[in-house]
C-alpha positions, 0 to 999 in steps of 0.5 A, a space after each residue: 142851221 135854224 134855231 128853234 121856235 119858241 112856244 109864243 113864235 110857234 103859235 104864231 107860226 101856226 096861226 099865220 100857216 093856217 091862214 094860206 093856200 098852200 100851192 103843193 097838195 102837200 101837207 104844211 110842216 109845222 116847226 117844233 116848238 123850243 121846249 116839251 114843257 108848254 107844247 103848242 095847240 094843235 094846229 087845225 087844218 081848215 077842211 078842203 073846198 072840193 074843186 079849184 078856188 073861186 077865181 077872183 075877178 081880174 082889176 079892170 085895167 088903168 084907164 089909159 090916158 091920151 099921150 101915154 102909149 105907144 106901141 112897142 117898135 117906138 119906145 125900143 128906138 126911143 130908148 135905144 137912142 137909134 130914131 133921129 129926131 124931126 125937130 130940135 127945140 132948144 129952150 136954154 136961156 128963155 123964161 117961162 113965157 118965151 118957152 111955152 110960146 116956143 113949144 107951141 109954135 114947133 108942135 105947130 109947125 112939126 103937125 103942119 110938115 108931118 114931123 113924128 119926133 120932136 126933141 125938146 131941151 129943157 136942160 138939166 134940173 140944178 136945185 138951188 135956192 131963191 132967188 135964183 129958181 132953176 128946172 122951172 120950165 123942165 117942171 112945167 112941160 109936161 104940164 104944159 103940154 097936157 093943157 095945151 091946144 095940140 094935147 090931141 096930136 101929142 102921142 107921147 112924151 118920153 126922156 131922151 136918150 143920153 145920145 140926145 141929151 138924156 135928162 136934159 131932154 124929152 122925146 114928144 112924140 106926136 100922132 100920125 096925121 091922117 089924110 083926107 082924101 
């Protein structure tokens, strides 16, 4: 059971309801005030304009950055883990420079052989305090890929399915190669 509104709450409620446009054509019902000693001011309904309300312009879609979209089939296959990677790159035990060179070489070779899906094993992020810094490769991968010479060949980067390493791995999906005759 709902409680009755106090006079100041009823006044506030009346001001709020006067600013909304109901979804149905039925008139709004205002709650009764708690006491009759101080009646709430009458609610003055705004005149309804004739015809449908003017449509607001839809906001433009967000800009699509290269490498952020895939078709639904690819996304479903990646989420379900039903697709097998064409190439696997394991970065465990590497420093930042060696990891970057390995990623660069792997994308170059995958592109040359027509591979579309690279499984990049970066390792799980494990927080640590200096001097032991962990997860630096994982933290840098997205930035590396965005500025690499291969950025135009990358269709998307997605988190890997648990079957392929989950949070410690990424899928790099390369764009389809256009064969020129």
